[in-house]
LOROSE-514662 format. One record per residue (C-alpha): residue number from 1; x negated, y negated, z. Coordinates in steps of 0.02 Angstrom, whole numbers. Each point is the difference from the previous one (the first is absolute). Layout:
BEGIN
+-----+--------+--------+--------+
!   i !     c1 !     c2 !     c3 !
+-----+--------+--------+--------+
! NUM !      X !      Y !      Z !
...
+-----+--------+--------+--------+
// end
This chain:
BEGIN
+-----+--------+--------+--------+
!   i !     c1 !     c2 !     c3 !
+-----+--------+--------+--------+
!   1 !  -1732 !  -7317 !   8532 !
!   2 !   -182 !     37 !     46 !
!   3 !   -135 !   -131 !    -26 !
!   4 !    -97 !      2 !   -160 !
!   5 !   -164 !     93 !      4 !
!   6 !   -140 !   -126 !     10 !
!   7 !   -121 !     47 !   -137 !
!   8 !   -178 !    -47 !    -46 !
!   9 !    -84 !     31 !   -168 !
!  10 !   -189 !     10 !     -1 !
!  11 !    -79 !    -19 !   -171 !
!  12 !     97 !   -118 !   -121 !
!  13 !    -60 !     45 !   -172 !
!  14 !    110 !     71 !   -136 !
!  15 !     14 !    170 !     93 !
!  16 !     98 !    -88 !    136 !
!  17 !    129 !    -76 !   -113 !
!  18 !    110 !    156 !     -2 !
!  19 !     15 !     -6 !    192 !
!  20 !     15 !   -189 !     15 !
!  21 !    147 !     -4 !   -123 !
!  22 !     78 !    161 !     72 !
!  23 !     -6 !    -63 !    179 !
!  24 !     67 !   -170 !    -51 !
!  25 !    159 !     85 !    -73 !
!  26 !     38 !     87 !    161 !
!  27 !     83 !    -92 !    146 !
!  28 !    -62 !    137 !    115 !
!  29 !   -177 !    -60 !    -19 !
!  30 !    -86 !   -169 !     24 !
!  31 !   -173 !    -31 !    -67 !
!  32 !    -74 !   -105 !    139 !
!  33 !   -184 !      8 !    -41 !
!  34 !   -122 !     15 !   -144 !
!  35 !   -183 !     47 !     23 !
!  36 !   -135 !    -29 !   -134 !
!  37 !   -166 !    -82 !    -20 !
!  38 !     73 !   -106 !   -141 !
!  39 !    126 !   -138 !     44 !
!  40 !     53 !    -20 !   -184 !
!  41 !     59 !    179 !    -13 !
!  42 !     95 !    -10 !    168 !
!  43 !     79 !   -165 !    -72 !
!  44 !     61 !     97 !   -151 !
!  45 !     82 !    132 !    106 !
!  46 !     86 !   -134 !    104 !
!  47 !     67 !    -67 !   -161 !
!  48 !     74 !    173 !    -38 !
!  49 !     83 !     -6 !    172 !
!  50 !     66 !   -176 !    -31 !
!  51 !     69 !     51 !   -169 !
!  52 !    100 !    138 !     89 !
!  53 !     71 !   -125 !    127 !
!  54 !   -112 !     61 !    143 !
!  55 !   -102 !   -101 !    122 !
!  56 !   -186 !    -31 !    -26 !
!  57 !   -112 !    124 !     89 !
!  58 !   -145 !    -54 !    112 !
!  59 !   -173 !     26 !    -80 !
!  60 !   -156 !     72 !     81 !
!  61 !   -177 !     44 !    -53 !
!  62 !    -58 !    178 !     26 !
!  63 !    -98 !    -34 !    156 !
!  64 !    159 !    -53 !     87 !
!  65 !    101 !    157 !    -47 !
!  66 !     21 !     64 !    177 !
!  67 !     41 !   -174 !     66 !
!  68 !    132 !    -11 !   -140 !
!  69 !     81 !    164 !     58 !
!  70 !     22 !    -76 !    174 !
!  71 !     50 !   -171 !    -42 !
!  72 !    130 !     46 !   -132 !
!  73 !     71 !    150 !     99 !
!  74 !    -25 !    111 !   -150 !
!  75 !     92 !    172 !    -11 !
!  76 !    -53 !     57 !   -171 !
!  77 !   -165 !    -23 !    -89 !
!  78 !    -23 !     26 !   -190 !
!  79 !   -181 !     24 !    -57 !
!  80 !    -38 !    -45 !   -178 !
!  81 !   -185 !    -54 !     13 !
!  82 !   -151 !     62 !    -92 !
!  83 !     -4 !    190 !     31 !
!  84 !   -161 !      3 !     97 !
!  85 !     74 !   -117 !    132 !
!  86 !    165 !     94 !     33 !
!  87 !    -61 !     98 !    151 !
!  88 !    -42 !   -149 !    109 !
!  89 !    177 !    -73 !    -16 !
!  90 !     86 !    168 !     11 !
!  91 !    -91 !     44 !    158 !
!  92 !     27 !   -170 !     87 !
!  93 !    185 !      1 !    -43 !
!  94 !     26 !    179 !     62 !
!  95 !    -86 !    -39 !    160 !
!  96 !    110 !   -149 !     21 !
!  97 !    151 !    117 !     -5 !
!  98 !     58 !    -51 !   -171 !
!  99 !     73 !     90 !   -147 !
! 100 !   -120 !     -7 !   -154 !
! 101 !     29 !     22 !   -188 !
! 102 !   -165 !      3 !   -101 !
! 103 !    -27 !     -3 !   -186 !
! 104 !    -85 !    150 !    -69 !
! 105 !   -136 !     63 !     18 !
! 106 !     12 !      7 !    186 !
! 107 !   -188 !    -41 !      7 !
! 108 !   -158 !     35 !    -91 !
! 109 !   -119 !     97 !    115 !
! 110 !     10 !    153 !    103 !
! 111 !    -54 !    -87 !    159 !
! 112 !    132 !   -130 !    -23 !
! 113 !    132 !    135 !    -31 !
! 114 !    -50 !     90 !    155 !
! 115 !     16 !   -161 !     99 !
! 116 !    177 !    -29 !    -65 !
! 117 !     50 !    185 !     32 !
! 118 !    -63 !     -7 !    179 !
! 119 !     90 !   -163 !     34 !
! 120 !    163 !     69 !    -70 !
! 121 !    -16 !    149 !    117 !
! 122 !    -52 !    -98 !    152 !
! 123 !    132 !   -133 !    -17 !
! 124 !    145 !    103 !    -75 !
! 125 !     40 !   -155 !   -106 !
! 126 !     65 !      8 !   -175 !
! 127 !   -108 !    -18 !   -161 !
! 128 !     70 !     16 !   -174 !
! 129 !   -105 !      9 !   -157 !
! 130 !     94 !    -78 !   -146 !
! 131 !    -18 !    141 !   -127 !
! 132 !    135 !    -66 !   -115 !
! 133 !    -22 !    138 !   -128 !
! 134 !     92 !    121 !    113 !
! 135 !    157 !   -107 !    -26 !
! 136 !      1 !      9 !   -188 !
! 137 !    153 !    102 !    -56 !
! 138 !   -104 !     91 !   -134 !
! 139 !   -125 !     55 !    130 !
! 140 !    138 !     54 !    116 !
! 141 !     81 !    107 !   -133 !
! 142 !   -168 !     92 !    -28 !
! 143 !     -8 !     30 !    188 !
! 144 !    176 !     73 !      1 !
! 145 !    -45 !    121 !   -143 !
! 146 !   -159 !     56 !     87 !
! 147 !     72 !     12 !    175 !
! 148 !    153 !     93 !    -74 !
! 149 !   -112 !    138 !    -70 !
! 150 !     31 !    -37 !   -184 !
! 151 !   -171 !     70 !    -47 !
! 152 !    -39 !     91 !    162 !
! 153 !   -149 !    -49 !    106 !
! 154 !   -108 !   -123 !    -90 !
! 155 !   -168 !     74 !    -46 !
! 156 !    -80 !   -141 !    -91 !
! 157 !     24 !   -181 !    -54 !
! 158 !    -78 !   -102 !   -137 !
! 159 !     18 !   -187 !     23 !
! 160 !    -60 !   -125 !   -133 !
! 161 !     15 !   -183 !     41 !
! 162 !    -38 !   -133 !   -133 !
! 163 !    -21 !   -185 !     43 !
! 164 !      3 !   -109 !   -152 !
! 165 !   -122 !   -140 !    -44 !
! 166 !    112 !   -129 !     78 !
! 167 !     47 !     82 !    168 !
! 168 !   -159 !    105 !     13 !
! 169 !   -111 !   -153 !    -38 !
! 170 !     81 !    -97 !    138 !
! 171 !    -89 !    102 !    134 !
! 172 !   -165 !    -52 !    -74 !
! 173 !     41 !   -187 !      6 !
! 174 !     37 !    -16 !    187 !
! 175 !    -55 !     56 !    175 !
! 176 !     37 !    187 !    -47 !
! 177 !   -157 !     -1 !   -109 !
! 178 !   -103 !     15 !    157 !
! 179 !     16 !    175 !     73 !
! 180 !    -37 !    -77 !    177 !
! 181 !    167 !    -91 !    -13 !
! 182 !    113 !    131 !    -83 !
! 183 !    -81 !    172 !     13 !
! 184 !      7 !      6 !   -188 !
! 185 !    145 !     60 !   -107 !
! 186 !     -4 !    171 !     86 !
! 187 !     54 !    -85 !    162 !
! 188 !     94 !   -154 !    -54 !
! 189 !     97 !     70 !   -149 !
! 190 !    -15 !    185 !    -13 !
! 191 !     57 !      6 !    183 !
! 192 !    176 !    -30 !    -71 !
! 193 !    -10 !    163 !    -94 !
! 194 !    -96 !     99 !    135 !
! 195 !    142 !    -42 !    119 !
! 196 !    129 !     49 !   -131 !
! 197 !    -80 !    174 !    -24 !
! 198 !    -14 !     27 !    186 !
! 199 !    186 !    -47 !     13 !
! 200 !     53 !    100 !   -153 !
! 201 !    -87 !    157 !     57 !
! 202 !     19 !    -24 !    189 !
! 203 !   -184 !     35 !      3 !
! 204 !   -163 !    -67 !     67 !
! 205 !   -165 !    -16 !    -94 !
! 206 !   -143 !    114 !     58 !
! 207 !   -142 !    -20 !   -126 !
! 208 !    -40 !   -126 !   -137 !
! 209 !   -123 !      0 !   -144 !
! 210 !    -18 !   -149 !   -120 !
! 211 !    -99 !    -92 !   -129 !
! 212 !     20 !   -185 !    -33 !
! 213 !    -92 !   -143 !    -82 !
! 214 !      6 !   -179 !    -69 !
! 215 !     17 !     38 !   -185 !
! 216 !     98 !   -148 !    -70 !
! 217 !     -5 !   -152 !    116 !
! 218 !   -150 !    -87 !     74 !
! 219 !   -144 !    -83 !    -95 !
! 220 !    -89 !    157 !    -63 !
! 221 !    146 !     91 !    -67 !
! 222 !     76 !   -165 !    -70 !
! 223 !   -159 !    -31 !   -101 !
! 224 !    -10 !    177 !    -58 !
! 225 !    184 !      0 !    -60 !
! 226 !     -8 !   -167 !    -74 !
! 227 !    130 !    -89 !    114 !
! 228 !   -114 !   -103 !    110 !
! 229 !     25 !   -190 !      0 !
! 230 !   -119 !   -126 !     81 !
! 231 !    100 !    -79 !    143 !
! 232 !     22 !     27 !    186 !
! 233 !    183 !    -46 !     18 !
! 234 !    134 !    -34 !   -130 !
! 235 !     64 !   -171 !     56 !
! 236 !    -87 !   -140 !    -93 !
! 237 !   -113 !    124 !    -99 !
! 238 !     10 !    -22 !   -190 !
! 239 !    -60 !    179 !    -34 !
! 240 !    151 !     62 !     99 !
! 241 !    135 !    -89 !   -101 !
! 242 !     21 !    142 !   -127 !
! 243 !    -67 !    138 !    110 !
! 244 !    139 !    133 !     13 !
! 245 !    -70 !     51 !    174 !
! 246 !     13 !   -174 !     76 !
! 247 !    130 !    -56 !    121 !
! 248 !     56 !   -179 !    -23 !
! 249 !     60 !    -57 !    169 !
! 250 !     57 !   -173 !    -57 !
! 251 !    131 !     84 !   -120 !
! 252 !    101 !     59 !    152 !
! 253 !     72 !   -110 !    141 !
! 254 !     -6 !    137 !    131 !
! 255 !   -180 !     48 !    -39 !
! 256 !    -48 !   -183 !     -4 !
! 257 !     75 !    -33 !    169 !
! 258 !    -59 !    158 !     86 !
! 259 !   -177 !     -1 !    -72 !
! 260 !    -58 !   -140 !   -116 !
! 261 !     57 !   -139 !    114 !
! 262 !    -56 !     96 !    150 !
! 263 !   -181 !     24 !    -48 !
! 264 !    -56 !   -155 !     87 !
! 265 !     43 !     76 !    169 !
! 266 !    -97 !    163 !    -11 !
! 267 !    -87 !     13 !   -169 !
! 268 !     91 !    156 !    -52 !
! 269 !      4 !     24 !   -189 !
! 270 !    146 !    100 !    -66 !
! 271 !    -55 !     -1 !   -184 !
! 272 !   -175 !     73 !     -5 !
! 273 !    -72 !     67 !   -161 !
! 274 !     29 !    190 !      4 !
! 275 !   -171 !     25 !    -88 !
! 276 !    -98 !   -115 !    121 !
! 277 !   -111 !     57 !    139 !
! 278 !     73 !     53 !    172 !
! 279 !    106 !    153 !    -53 !
! 280 !    -38 !    144 !    121 !
! 281 !    155 !    108 !    -33 !
! 282 !     27 !    137 !   -128 !
! 283 !    117 !    -13 !   -154 !
! 284 !      6 !    183 !    -53 !
! 285 !     20 !    138 !    131 !
! 286 !     34 !    186 !     -2 !
! 287 !     49 !     90 !    163 !
! 288 !     40 !    177 !     46 !
! 289 !     93 !     29 !    167 !
! 290 !     44 !    155 !     93 !
! 291 !    148 !      0 !    122 !
! 292 !     40 !     95 !    156 !
! 293 !    147 !     84 !    -90 !
! 294 !   -121 !     83 !   -129 !
! 295 !     45 !   -120 !   -137 !
! 296 !   -126 !    -98 !    -96 !
! 297 !     10 !   -171 !    -91 !
! 298 !   -106 !    -65 !   -145 !
! 299 !     14 !   -191 !     -4 !
! 300 !    -67 !   -125 !   -123 !
! 301 !      5 !   -187 !      8 !
! 302 !    -47 !   -110 !   -149 !
! 303 !      5 !   -187 !     29 !
! 304 !    -28 !    -56 !   -183 !
! 305 !    140 !     90 !    -95 !
! 306 !     93 !    -69 !   -152 !
! 307 !    161 !     43 !     85 !
! 308 !     56 !     16 !    181 !
! 309 !     92 !    136 !     94 !
! 310 !    -22 !    171 !     69 !
! 311 !     29 !    183 !    -35 !
! 312 !     20 !    128 !    136 !
! 313 !     21 !    189 !    -26 !
! 314 !     43 !    126 !    135 !
! 315 !    -27 !    184 !    -28 !
! 316 !     87 !    139 !     98 !
! 317 !     39 !    188 !    -20 !
! 318 !    171 !    -45 !    -70 !
! 319 !    -46 !   -136 !   -123 !
! 320 !    -53 !   -176 !    -14 !
! 321 !     55 !   -177 !     42 !
! 322 !    -64 !   -143 !   -104 !
! 323 !     11 !   -188 !     31 !
! 324 !    -49 !   -134 !   -121 !
! 325 !     17 !   -187 !     27 !
! 326 !    -47 !   -125 !   -136 !
! 327 !    -14 !   -167 !     93 !
! 328 !    -69 !    -81 !   -158 !
! 329 !    -25 !     81 !   -170 !
! 330 !   -130 !   -118 !    -54 !
! 331 !    -84 !   -165 !     61 !
! 332 !     13 !   -159 !   -105 !
! 333 !   -176 !    -79 !    -17 !
! 334 !     31 !   -182 !     48 !
! 335 !    159 !      6 !    101 !
! 336 !      1 !   -136 !    131 !
! 337 !     59 !     45 !    174 !
! 338 !    179 !    -46 !     28 !
! 339 !     27 !     61 !    180 !
! 340 !   -121 !     16 !    141 !
! 341 !     54 !    177 !     38 !
! 342 !     80 !     86 !   -145 !
! 343 !   -109 !    -45 !   -146 !
! 344 !   -163 !     15 !     91 !
! 345 !     45 !    163 !     90 !
! 346 !    105 !     89 !   -128 !
! 347 !    195 !    -14 !    -13 !
! 348 !    119 !    130 !    -60 !
! 349 !    114 !   -139 !    -72 !
! 350 !   -141 !    -69 !   -110 !
! 351 !     31 !     -3 !   -190 !
! 352 !   -128 !    138 !    -28 !
! 353 !     73 !    118 !    134 !
! 354 !     29 !    177 !    -58 !
! 355 !     96 !    151 !     61 !
! 356 !     11 !     99 !    159 !
! 357 !     28 !    190 !    -10 !
! 358 !     15 !    139 !    124 !
! 359 !      1 !    174 !    -80 !
! 360 !     32 !    164 !     89 !
! 361 !    -72 !    146 !   -102 !
! 362 !     58 !    166 !     79 !
! 363 !    -80 !    162 !    -54 !
! 364 !     95 !     88 !   -140 !
! 365 !    124 !   -143 !    -18 !
! 366 !     14 !   -160 !   -102 !
! 367 !    -63 !   -161 !     82 !
! 368 !    124 !   -103 !     97 !
! 369 !     -2 !   -189 !      4 !
! 370 !      7 !    -60 !    180 !
! 371 !    -29 !   -186 !    -34 !
! 372 !     90 !   -122 !    114 !
! 373 !     37 !   -183 !    -33 !
! 374 !   -161 !    -98 !     21 !
! 375 !     21 !   -166 !     85 !
! 376 !   -100 !   -133 !    -90 !
! 377 !    -25 !   -104 !    158 !
! 378 !   -160 !     -6 !    103 !
! 379 !    -88 !    173 !     -4 !
! 380 !    149 !     83 !    -78 !
! 381 !    122 !    -68 !    127 !
! 382 !   -109 !     66 !    142 !
! 383 !    -35 !   -172 !     77 !
! 384 !    182 !    -41 !     38 !
! 385 !     32 !    171 !     71 !
! 386 !   -159 !    -10 !    105 !
! 387 !     57 !   -166 !     75 !
! 388 !    178 !     70 !     33 !
! 389 !    -72 !    148 !     95 !
! 390 !   -135 !    -98 !     99 !
! 391 !    101 !   -157 !     37 !
! 392 !    183 !     51 !     -8 !
! 393 !    -11 !    167 !     84 !
! 394 !     74 !     86 !   -155 !
! 395 !      4 !    181 !     56 !
! 396 !     19 !     73 !   -173 !
! 397 !   -185 !     -2 !    -30 !
! 398 !    -62 !    -13 !    181 !
! 399 !    -90 !    162 !    -11 !
! 400 !   -106 !    -65 !   -143 !
! 401 !    -79 !   -132 !    108 !
! 402 !   -191 !     23 !     12 !
! 403 !    -83 !    -11 !    170 !
! 404 !   -181 !     -9 !     58 !
! 405 !    -38 !    181 !    -31 !
! 406 !     67 !    -13 !   -178 !
! 407 !   -110 !   -152 !    -24 !
! 408 !   -149 !     98 !     63 !
! 409 !     36 !    148 !   -113 !
! 410 !      6 !   -108 !   -154 !
! 411 !   -158 !    -91 !     49 !
! 412 !   -103 !    154 !     37 !
! 413 !     20 !     61 !   -180 !
! 414 !    -67 !   -161 !    -69 !
! 415 !   -139 !    -11 !    126 !
! 416 !    -50 !    178 !    -35 !
! 417 !     -1 !    -35 !   -185 !
! 418 !   -112 !   -150 !     25 !
! 419 !   -122 !    107 !    103 !
! 420 !      5 !    132 !   -136 !
! 421 !    -41 !   -130 !   -134 !
! 422 !   -152 !    -49 !    102 !
! 423 !    -62 !    176 !     44 !
! 424 !     57 !    104 !   -145 !
! 425 !     65 !    131 !    120 !
! 426 !    173 !     62 !     59 !
! 427 !     52 !    -85 !    159 !
! 428 !    108 !     83 !    132 !
! 429 !    120 !   -133 !     57 !
! 430 !    -26 !     33 !    181 !
! 431 !   -177 !    -48 !    -12 !
! 432 !     60 !   -170 !    -49 !
! 433 !    149 !    -21 !    114 !
! 434 !     66 !    140 !    110 !
! 435 !    187 !    -12 !     29 !
! 436 !     41 !    163 !     85 !
+-----+--------+--------+--------+
// end
C-alpha cells in the first residue's frame, strides 16, 4: 500500500472545513501541516482532525509557508485563504513541484492570474480550482441536455441569481466587503456561475458590459431604506440584538471558536454591521456577456432578495431549457445561525428550502420535465462529489475537474464586469487578460 499523501492546508477559516473533514476521513491522505496567521483557527482544525482520530498537524504562520513545505515533506497543498492571497501560495507550491487545489476564485486580479498561468506552463505541475457547482447532479443534467443537442446550438442564456438577506448579507459582514480582498461579488461569487456557463456552453467569454452599484447595504443605502443601526459589529452591541441583519457569533460554537475567540490574535471581525462604513463592493449587478460561440448571456445578481436561488434559461433553434432552484423560499427575520456553513451560506435542507425544476420546452411539443433528484447535502451534493473526484481519483466525473485555464476564464468575466462598472463601456476580455 502506498504512503499517505502528506497534505498542507493554508487558510483555516470556515472555507477550509470541508477539506479538513474530507481529508481526515481518507486514509490515503495525512494532514501534516496547517498554515494561518491565527493560531486559534489552526487549533480548531486540529480539533477536527483529532475528532476523526487523526494526528495533530504542525502549525505555521504565513511567512514560513515555504519552510513548511520542506520540513513537512508536503505533496499536496490546499489553498483556502482570503482570495487576494491565493496566488502567492499557489505559485510557491507549484514551483516546489507540488499538486495544488485552490478554492474558487483562483485569484482576484489579471496580473496574479497571469503569474499562475505562466507558472503552471513553466512547471507542468497540477492546479485544480474547486468549482464545486460542476459536480451538482442538477447542473450535470442541464449540461447533458445542451451537449446532446436537445435545443440545438445555444443562442442565448438568461441567468438570474438571488442571494437572500441572510446569505447575501454575509458578504457585507466580513472580509469580502472590501473589493481589494475579494474582487467583489462578480469575482468571488458570480465566478461560480460564469464557470458554469463556460462549461455548459463549451464557450469562452469575449466581451462584457455591465452596470453595478451599492443600492441596499452600506451606510448611505441603509439610512435611505430605513435599515441602518448604529453599531460597528454585532457582538456586545445592544442595537444589534434585534437586528435581522446581525450575525451573533456567540450563538454558534463553531463561529465562536473560529472567529470570536480568535479575534485577540489578529483583530479580524466576522460580524460587522452590513450598513457600516467600509463596504466597497456592489450588491446589485447586471451583466451582458458575448461568447466565442456567438451565444450571449444576460446575468443579474441581487444580494438582498427575500428568497434565495437561481433561474437559468437557455434558448436555441429547437426550443428552450429552463432551470429553477429555490434554495430558500423566504428568510425568517430573527433566525439565529445554527451551523457555521449551512445556515449562513444557504442550505438546501433548510426548513424554507423550495423546489428544483429542469424543464425542456421543445418547439411544437408539450414541455418535458427533466428534473433529477436534488441532493440536499452541501451545494446540492456537489461537495462530496468534488472531493471524491479530487481526492479519490473517481473517474466518473474526472472530466469535470476545473484547471487553471478554467479558473482564468471564470475570472476574466468578473474582472471585465468590474471594469465596465467603472468605465460604463463594453470591455473585450482580452484587454483584461489574454488567454489565447
